[in-house]
DSSP file (Angstrom, degrees, kcal/mol; ACC not computed):
  #  RESIDUE AA STRUCTURE BP1 BP2  ACC     N-H-->O    O-->H-N    N-H-->O    O-->H-N    TCO  KAPPA ALPHA  PHI   PSI    X-CA   Y-CA   Z-CA
    1    1 A L     >        0   0    0      0, 0.0     4,-1.8     0, 0.0     5,-0.1   0.000 360.0 360.0 360.0 -39.5   30.9  -57.2   18.0
    2    2 A L  H  >  +     0   0    0      1,-0.2     4,-2.2     2,-0.2     5,-0.2   0.875 360.0  52.2 -66.5 -37.6   34.2  -55.7   16.9
    3    3 A E  H  > S+     0   0    0      1,-0.2     4,-2.6     2,-0.2    -1,-0.2   0.890 107.3  52.5 -65.8 -38.4   32.5  -53.6   14.2
    4    4 A D  H  > S+     0   0    0      2,-0.2     4,-2.4     1,-0.2    -2,-0.2   0.903 110.5  47.5 -63.4 -41.3   30.0  -52.3   16.7
    5    5 A T  H  X S+     0   0    0     -4,-1.8     4,-2.4     2,-0.2    -2,-0.2   0.909 113.3  47.8 -66.0 -43.0   32.8  -51.1   19.0
    6    6 A S  H  X S+     0   0    0     -4,-2.2     4,-2.2     2,-0.2    -2,-0.2   0.902 113.3  48.0 -65.0 -42.5   34.7  -49.5   16.1
    7    7 A S  H  X S+     0   0    0     -4,-2.6     4,-2.2     2,-0.2    -2,-0.2   0.901 112.2  48.9 -65.5 -41.9   31.5  -47.7   14.9
    8    8 A S  H  X S+     0   0    0     -4,-2.4     4,-2.2     2,-0.2    -2,-0.2   0.899 110.9  50.7 -64.8 -41.1   30.7  -46.5   18.4
    9    9 A F  H  X S+     0   0    0     -4,-2.4     4,-2.1     2,-0.2    -2,-0.2   0.912 110.3  49.8 -63.1 -42.4   34.3  -45.2   18.8
   10   10 A S  H  X S+     0   0    0     -4,-2.2     4,-2.4     1,-0.2    -2,-0.2   0.895 110.0  50.6 -63.3 -40.8   34.1  -43.4   15.5
   11   11 A Q  H  X S+     0   0    0     -4,-2.2     4,-2.7     1,-0.2    -1,-0.2   0.892 109.5  50.8 -64.6 -39.2   30.8  -41.8   16.5
   12   12 A N  H  X S+     0   0    0     -4,-2.2     4,-2.7     2,-0.2    -2,-0.2   0.893 109.9  50.0 -65.2 -39.5   32.3  -40.7   19.8
   13   13 A I  H  X S+     0   0    0     -4,-2.1     4,-2.5     2,-0.2    -2,-0.2   0.925 112.2  47.4 -63.9 -44.8   35.2  -39.1   18.0
   14   14 A V  H  X S+     0   0    0     -4,-2.4     4,-2.5     2,-0.2    -2,-0.2   0.931 113.6  47.9 -63.0 -45.8   32.9  -37.3   15.6
   15   15 A F  H  X S+     0   0    0     -4,-2.7     4,-2.6     1,-0.2    -2,-0.2   0.927 112.7  48.0 -61.0 -46.0   30.7  -36.1   18.5
   16   16 A A  H  X S+     0   0    0     -4,-2.7     4,-2.6     1,-0.2     5,-0.2   0.896 111.8  50.5 -63.1 -40.3   33.7  -34.9   20.5
   17   17 A S  H  X S+     0   0    0     -4,-2.5     4,-2.5     2,-0.2    -1,-0.2   0.914 112.0  46.8 -64.2 -43.2   35.1  -33.1   17.4
   18   18 A L  H  X S+     0   0    0     -4,-2.5     4,-2.5     2,-0.2    -2,-0.2   0.903 112.7  49.8 -65.0 -41.4   31.8  -31.3   16.8
   19   19 A A  H  X S+     0   0    0     -4,-2.6     4,-2.4     2,-0.2    -2,-0.2   0.930 113.7  44.8 -64.1 -45.5   31.5  -30.4   20.5
   20   20 A L  H  X S+     0   0    0     -4,-2.6     4,-2.4     2,-0.2    -2,-0.2   0.895 113.2  51.2 -66.2 -39.9   35.0  -28.9   20.6
   21   21 A G  H  X S+     0   0    0     -4,-2.5     4,-2.4    -5,-0.2    -2,-0.2   0.916 111.2  47.8 -62.4 -43.7   34.6  -27.1   17.3
   22   22 A T  H  X S+     0   0    0     -4,-2.5     4,-2.6     2,-0.2     5,-0.2   0.916 111.7  50.1 -63.4 -43.7   31.3  -25.6   18.5
   23   23 A L  H  X S+     0   0    0     -4,-2.4     4,-2.5     1,-0.2    -2,-0.2   0.907 110.7  50.3 -60.8 -42.2   33.0  -24.5   21.8
   24   24 A F  H  X S+     0   0    0     -4,-2.4     4,-1.5     2,-0.2    -2,-0.2   0.923 111.7  47.3 -62.3 -45.5   35.9  -23.0   19.8
   25   25 A I  H  X S+     0   0    0     -4,-2.4     4,-2.2     2,-0.2     5,-0.2   0.927 113.4  47.7 -63.7 -45.6   33.5  -21.0   17.5
   26   26 A V  H  X S+     0   0    0     -4,-2.6     4,-2.6     1,-0.2    -1,-0.2   0.910 111.1  50.9 -63.0 -42.1   31.4  -19.7   20.4
   27   27 A S  H  < S+     0   0    0     -4,-2.5    -1,-0.2    -5,-0.2    -2,-0.2   0.782 113.1  46.7 -68.7 -24.9   34.5  -18.7   22.4
   28   28 A A  H  X S+     0   0    0     -4,-1.5     4,-0.6    -5,-0.2    -1,-0.2   0.844 117.3  41.3 -81.7 -35.5   35.8  -16.8   19.4
   29   29 A I  H  X S+     0   0    0     -4,-2.2     4,-2.6    -5,-0.2     3,-0.3   0.829 100.2  71.4 -83.0 -33.4   32.5  -15.0   18.6
   30   30 A Y  H  X S+     0   0    0     -4,-2.6     4,-2.9     1,-0.2     5,-0.2   0.897  96.8  48.8 -55.3 -48.3   31.4  -14.2   22.2
   31   31 A P  H  > S+     0   0    0      0, 0.0     4,-2.2     0, 0.0    -1,-0.2   0.888 113.2  49.0 -61.3 -35.8   34.0  -11.4   22.8
   32   32 A L  H  X S+     0   0    0     -4,-0.6     4,-2.5    -3,-0.3    -2,-0.2   0.925 112.9  46.7 -66.6 -44.0   33.2   -9.8   19.4
   33   33 A W  H  X S+     0   0    0     -4,-2.6     4,-2.7     2,-0.2     5,-0.2   0.915 111.9  51.2 -63.0 -43.1   29.4   -9.9   20.2
   34   34 A K  H  X S+     0   0    0     -4,-2.9     4,-1.4    -5,-0.2    -2,-0.2   0.915 111.6  46.8 -61.9 -43.7   30.0   -8.5   23.7
   35   35 A R  H  X S+     0   0    0     -4,-2.2     4,-2.2    -5,-0.2     5,-0.2   0.914 112.4  50.4 -64.6 -42.9   32.1   -5.6   22.3
   36   36 A F  H  X S+     0   0    0     -4,-2.5     4,-2.5     1,-0.2    -2,-0.2   0.915 109.9  50.5 -60.2 -43.8   29.5   -4.9   19.6
   37   37 A A  H  < S+     0   0    0     -4,-2.7    -1,-0.2     1,-0.2    -2,-0.2   0.781 112.2  48.3 -66.7 -26.8   26.7   -4.9   22.3
   38   38 A E  H  X S+     0   0    0     -4,-1.4     4,-0.5    -5,-0.2    -2,-0.2   0.867 117.4  39.3 -78.4 -38.6   28.7   -2.5   24.4
   39   39 A I  H >X S+     0   0    0     -4,-2.2     4,-1.9     1,-0.1     3,-0.7   0.891 101.9  68.0 -81.3 -42.7   29.5   -0.1   21.5
   40   40 A T  H 3X S+     0   0    0     -4,-2.5     4,-2.1     1,-0.3     5,-0.2   0.859  98.8  48.6 -53.5 -48.0   26.2    0.0   19.6
   41   41 A P  H 3> S+     0   0    0      0, 0.0     4,-2.8     0, 0.0     5,-0.3   0.858 109.6  54.0 -63.4 -32.2   24.1    1.8   22.2
   42   42 A V  H <X S+     0   0    0     -3,-0.7     4,-2.0    -4,-0.5    -2,-0.2   0.906 111.3  44.4 -68.7 -40.2   26.7    4.5   22.7
   43   43 A F  H  < S+     0   0    0     -4,-1.9    -1,-0.2     2,-0.2    -3,-0.1   0.854 118.3  45.2 -70.1 -33.2   26.8    5.3   18.9
   44   44 A A  H  < S+     0   0    0     -4,-2.1    -2,-0.2    -5,-0.2    -1,-0.2   0.874 134.4  12.0 -77.3 -37.4   23.0    5.2   18.8
   45   45 A N  H  < S+     0   0    0     -4,-2.8    -3,-0.2    -5,-0.2    -2,-0.2   0.415 100.1 109.7-123.1  -1.0   22.2    7.3   21.9
   46   46 A G  S  < S-     0   0    0     -4,-2.0     2,-0.4    -5,-0.3    56,-0.2  -0.196  71.9 -99.4 -79.2 169.4   25.5    8.8   22.9
   47   47 A A  E     -A  101   0A   0     54,-2.3    54,-2.5     1,-0.0     2,-0.7  -0.732  29.5-136.0 -87.2 133.5   26.6   12.4   22.8
   48   48 A E  E     +A  100   0A   0     -2,-0.4     2,-0.2    52,-0.2    52,-0.2  -0.823  41.7 154.8 -91.1 118.7   28.8   13.4   19.9
   49   49 A I  E     -A   99   0A   0     50,-2.2    50,-3.1    -2,-0.7     2,-0.3  -0.802  41.3-102.5-136.3 175.0   31.7   15.5   21.2
   50   50 A Q  E     +A   98   0A   0     -2,-0.2    20,-0.5    48,-0.2     2,-0.3  -0.805  37.6 169.4-103.2 146.0   35.3   16.5   20.4
   51   51 A G  E     -AB  97  69A   0     46,-2.6    46,-2.6    -2,-0.3     2,-0.4  -0.839  27.7-119.3-141.3 179.4   38.3   15.2   22.1
   52   52 A V  E     -AB  96  68A   0     16,-2.4    16,-2.5    -2,-0.3     2,-0.3  -0.992  24.0-120.2-129.6 132.4   42.1   15.2   21.7
   53   53 A I  E     + B   0  67A   0     42,-2.3    41,-3.0    -2,-0.4    14,-0.3  -0.552  31.5 173.7 -70.7 128.8   44.4   12.2   21.2
   54   54 A T  E     +     0   0A   0     12,-2.8     2,-0.3     1,-0.3    13,-0.2   0.620  62.0  14.3-110.8 -20.2   47.0   12.0   24.0
   55   55 A D  E     - B   0  66A   0     11,-1.7    11,-2.8    37,-0.1     2,-0.4  -0.985  51.9-170.4-157.6 144.5   48.7    8.7   23.3
   56   56 A I  E     - B   0  65A   0     -2,-0.3     2,-0.4     9,-0.2     9,-0.2  -0.995   6.9-172.8-135.9 130.6   49.1    6.1   20.5
   57   57 A Y  E     - B   0  64A   0      7,-2.6     7,-2.2    -2,-0.4     2,-0.4  -0.991   6.6-169.4-126.0 125.9   50.7    2.8   20.9
   58   58 A L  E     + B   0  63A   0     -2,-0.4     2,-0.3     5,-0.2     5,-0.2  -0.913  11.6 165.0-116.4 141.3   51.4    0.5   18.0
   59   59 A K  E >   - B   0  62A   0      3,-3.0     3,-1.4    -2,-0.4    26,-0.0  -0.864  53.4 -88.9-139.3 177.1   52.5   -3.1   17.9
   60   60 A T  T 3  S+     0   0    0     -2,-0.3    25,-0.1     1,-0.3     3,-0.1   0.812 123.6  36.8 -63.5 -32.1   52.4   -5.7   15.1
   61   61 A D  T 3  S-     0   0    0      1,-0.1     2,-0.3    23,-0.1    -1,-0.3   0.206 130.1 -60.0-107.5  16.9   48.9   -7.0   15.7
   62   62 A G  E <   -B   59   0A   0     -3,-1.4    -3,-3.0    22,-0.1     2,-0.3  -1.000  51.0-155.1 147.8-145.1   47.2   -3.8   16.8
   63   63 A G  E     -BC  58  82A   0     19,-2.0    19,-3.1    -2,-0.3     2,-0.3  -0.984  20.8 -90.9 164.1-158.4   47.6   -1.1   19.4
   64   64 A Y  E     -BC  57  81A   0     -7,-2.2    -7,-2.6    -2,-0.3     2,-0.4  -0.989  12.9-147.7-149.3 159.1   45.6    1.5   21.3
   65   65 A V  E     -BC  56  80A   0     15,-2.3    15,-2.7    -2,-0.3     2,-0.4  -0.998  13.5-162.1-127.3 128.2   44.6    5.1   21.1
   66   66 A T  E     +BC  55  79A   0    -11,-2.8   -12,-2.8    -2,-0.4   -11,-1.7  -0.910  15.2 174.5-111.0 139.6   44.1    7.2   24.3
   67   67 A Y  E     -BC  53  78A   0     11,-2.6    11,-2.5    -2,-0.4     2,-0.3  -0.966  20.8-140.9-143.3 156.8   42.2   10.5   24.2
   68   68 A E  E     +BC  52  77A   0    -16,-2.5   -16,-2.4    -2,-0.3     2,-0.3  -0.880  23.1 168.9-117.5 151.5   40.9   13.1   26.6
   69   69 A F  E     -BC  51  76A   0      7,-2.2     7,-3.2    -2,-0.3     2,-0.5  -0.987  29.7-124.3-156.7 159.3   37.6   15.0   26.4
   70   70 A S  E     + C   0  75A   0    -20,-0.5     2,-0.4    -2,-0.3     5,-0.2  -0.924  29.9 170.5-110.0 131.9   35.4   17.3   28.5
   71   71 A Y  E >   - C   0  74A   0      3,-2.7     3,-1.0    -2,-0.5    -2,-0.1  -0.960  68.3 -11.0-145.4 124.3   31.8   16.4   29.2
   72   72 A L  T 3  S-     0   0    0     -2,-0.4     3,-0.1     1,-0.2    -1,-0.1   0.912 128.7 -52.8  52.0  49.3   29.5   18.1   31.6
   73   73 A N  T 3  S+     0   0    0      1,-0.2     2,-0.3    -3,-0.0    -1,-0.2   0.666 118.0 105.3  64.6  20.9   32.3   20.2   33.1
   74   74 A S  E <   -C   71   0A   0     -3,-1.0    -3,-2.7     2,-0.0     2,-0.4  -0.959  66.1-129.6-127.0 149.9   34.5   17.1   33.8
   75   75 A I  E     -C   70   0A   0     -2,-0.3     2,-0.3    -5,-0.2    -5,-0.2  -0.839  28.5-174.8 -98.8 133.3   37.6   15.9   32.1
   76   76 A Y  E     -C   69   0A   0     -7,-3.2    -7,-2.2    -2,-0.4     2,-0.4  -0.880  14.8-156.2-124.9 156.7   37.7   12.2   31.0
   77   77 A R  E     +C   68   0A   0     -2,-0.3     2,-0.3    -9,-0.2    -9,-0.2  -1.000  18.5 173.6-132.2 133.1   40.3   10.0   29.5
   78   78 A A  E     -C   67   0A   0    -11,-2.5   -11,-2.6    -2,-0.4     2,-0.4  -0.934  17.1-147.8-137.6 160.4   39.5    6.8   27.6
   79   79 A T  E     -C   66   0A   0     -2,-0.3     2,-0.4   -13,-0.2   -13,-0.2  -0.995   3.5-159.8-132.9 135.5   41.4    4.3   25.5
   80   80 A D  E     -C   65   0A   0    -15,-2.7   -15,-2.3    -2,-0.4     2,-0.3  -0.957  16.8-136.3-112.0 131.6   40.3    2.2   22.5
   81   81 A Q  E     -C   64   0A   0     -2,-0.4     2,-0.4   -17,-0.2   -17,-0.3  -0.657  22.2-155.8 -80.9 143.9   42.1   -1.0   21.5
   82   82 A V  E     +C   63   0A   0    -19,-3.1   -19,-2.0    -2,-0.3     3,-0.1  -0.980  26.2 175.0-127.9 129.7   42.7   -1.2   17.8
   83   83 A S  S    S+     0   0    0     -2,-0.4     2,-0.8   -21,-0.2    -1,-0.1   0.558  71.6  72.2-105.1 -12.0   43.2   -4.3   15.7
   84   84 A H    >>  -     0   0    0      1,-0.2     3,-1.1    30,-0.1     4,-1.0  -0.875  61.2-168.9-107.5 103.5   43.3   -2.6   12.3
   85   85 A L  H 3> S+     0   0    0     -2,-0.8     4,-2.1     1,-0.3    -1,-0.2   0.803  82.1  66.6 -63.0 -29.8   46.6   -0.7   12.0
   86   86 A R  H 3> S+     0   0    0      1,-0.2     4,-0.5     2,-0.2    -1,-0.3   0.847 101.4  49.6 -62.6 -31.1   45.5    1.1    8.8
   87   87 A K  H <4 S+     0   0    0     -3,-1.1     3,-0.4     1,-0.2    -1,-0.2   0.853 113.4  44.8 -73.7 -34.2   42.9    3.0   10.9
   88   88 A I  H >< S+     0   0    0     -4,-1.0     3,-1.5     1,-0.2    -2,-0.2   0.755  98.5  71.7 -82.6 -23.9   45.4    4.0   13.6
   89   89 A N  H 3< S+     0   0    0     -4,-2.1    -1,-0.2     1,-0.3    -2,-0.2   0.766  93.6  56.0 -64.1 -25.1   48.1    5.1   11.1
   90   90 A A  T 3< S+     0   0    0     -4,-0.5    -1,-0.3    -3,-0.4     2,-0.2   0.566  93.1  90.3 -83.0  -8.4   46.1    8.2   10.1
   91   91 A L    <   -     0   0    0     -3,-1.5     2,-0.3    -4,-0.1     6,-0.0  -0.607  55.9-168.5 -93.4 150.4   45.9    9.4   13.8
   92   92 A R    >   -     0   0    0     -2,-0.2     3,-2.0     4,-0.1   -39,-0.3  -0.980  32.4 -98.7-135.8 146.9   48.4   11.7   15.5
   93   93 A I  T 3  S+     0   0    0     -2,-0.3   -39,-0.2     1,-0.3     3,-0.1  -0.446 113.4  26.2 -61.4 134.5   48.9   12.8   19.1
   94   94 A G  T 3  S+     0   0    0    -41,-3.0    -1,-0.3     1,-0.3     2,-0.2   0.298  90.5 137.7  90.8  -7.7   47.3   16.2   19.6
   95   95 A Q    <   -     0   0    0     -3,-2.0   -42,-2.3   -42,-0.1     2,-0.3  -0.495  56.1-123.9 -73.2 136.7   44.8   15.6   16.8
   96   96 A N  E     -A   52   0A   0    -44,-0.2     2,-0.3    -2,-0.2   -44,-0.2  -0.651  38.1-179.1 -76.9 135.5   41.2   16.7   17.5
   97   97 A V  E     -A   51   0A   0    -46,-2.6   -46,-2.6    -2,-0.3     2,-0.4  -0.928  29.4-112.2-136.7 158.5   38.8   13.7   17.0
   98   98 A T  E     -A   50   0A   0     -2,-0.3    14,-2.1   -48,-0.2    15,-0.5  -0.794  37.4-174.2 -93.4 133.2   35.1   13.1   17.2
   99   99 A L  E     -AD  49 111A   0    -50,-3.1   -50,-2.2    -2,-0.4     2,-0.5  -0.861  23.4-139.8-123.3 156.0   33.9   10.8   20.0
  100  100 A F  E     -AD  48 110A   0     10,-2.4    10,-2.2    -2,-0.3     2,-0.4  -0.990  26.0-162.6-114.0 126.0   30.7    9.2   21.1
  101  101 A V  E     -AD  47 109A   0    -54,-2.5   -54,-2.3    -2,-0.5     2,-0.6  -0.896  24.0-118.7-115.1 135.3   30.2    9.3   24.8
  102  102 A N        -     0   0    0      6,-2.8     3,-0.5     3,-0.5     6,-0.3  -0.610  22.7-151.3 -67.6 116.3   27.8    7.3   26.9
  103  103 A Q  S    S+     0   0    0     -2,-0.6    -1,-0.2     1,-0.2   -57,-0.1   0.738  94.8  45.0 -66.9 -23.1   25.6   10.0   28.5
  104  104 A H  S    S+     0   0    0      1,-0.2    -1,-0.2     4,-0.1    -2,-0.1   0.649 128.7  25.6 -93.3 -18.0   24.9    7.8   31.6
  105  105 A N    >   -     0   0    0     -3,-0.5     3,-2.7     3,-0.2    -3,-0.5  -0.633  69.3-176.9-143.7  78.9   28.5    6.8   32.0
  106  106 A P  T 3  S+     0   0    0      0, 0.0    -4,-0.1     0, 0.0    -3,-0.1   0.660  77.3  72.8 -59.5 -17.2   30.8    9.4   30.5
  107  107 A A  T 3  S+     0   0    0      1,-0.1     2,-0.8    -6,-0.1   -30,-0.0   0.700  85.3  78.6 -68.3 -16.3   33.9    7.5   31.2
  108  108 A Q    <   +     0   0    0     -3,-2.7    -6,-2.8    -6,-0.3     2,-0.3  -0.842  64.0 147.7 -96.7 110.8   32.8    5.2   28.4
  109  109 A A  E     -D  101   0A   0     -2,-0.8     2,-0.4    -8,-0.2    -8,-0.2  -0.956  30.4-152.7-141.1 157.5   33.6    6.8   25.0
  110  110 A F  E     -D  100   0A   0    -10,-2.2   -10,-2.4    -2,-0.3     2,-0.6  -0.998  23.8-119.4-136.6 137.6   34.5    5.6   21.6
  111  111 A L  E >>  -D   99   0A   0     -2,-0.4     3,-1.6   -12,-0.2     4,-0.6  -0.653  25.2-145.3 -75.9 115.7   36.5    7.3   18.8
  112  112 A R  H >> S+     0   0    0    -14,-2.1     4,-2.4    -2,-0.6     3,-1.6   0.868  91.9  56.4 -52.4 -47.6   34.1    7.5   15.9
  113  113 A D  H 34 S+     0   0    0    -15,-0.5    -1,-0.3     1,-0.3   -14,-0.1   0.634 100.5  59.4 -69.1 -12.7   36.7    7.0   13.1
  114  114 A L  H <4 S+     0   0    0     -3,-1.6    -1,-0.3     2,-0.1    -2,-0.2   0.710 118.4  28.2 -82.2 -20.3   37.8    3.7   14.5
  115  115 A Y  H <<        0   0    0     -3,-1.6    -2,-0.2    -4,-0.6    -3,-0.1   0.671 360.0 360.0-115.7 -23.7   34.3    2.2   14.2
  116  116 A L     <        0   0    0     -4,-2.4    -3,-0.2     0, 0.0    -2,-0.1   0.415 360.0 360.0-108.3 360.0   32.5    3.9   11.4
């Protein structure tokens, strides 16, 4: 009887560990998948236009780049978060950059060189 209880307890620990591990993996991958699903259609079907970097913020684990652009006679401002500092180090405020803009929602744009 004692062996059955010990074996059942061990199985419960293994099951709980697997469940928590799976939950951790899914919670880590979901934001990446969601971002990929948001960006991919804009690069595939978006308008390629020019914009100008207006702000760059760096911190130890990443940063952001803000840029302005004109699309269909309106001015927009967008920001991309950056986790790879080497990509952002080559950028400068006032620099002209290539963007991909969502044609149905022009406020959604992505700086090409950060993703390709």
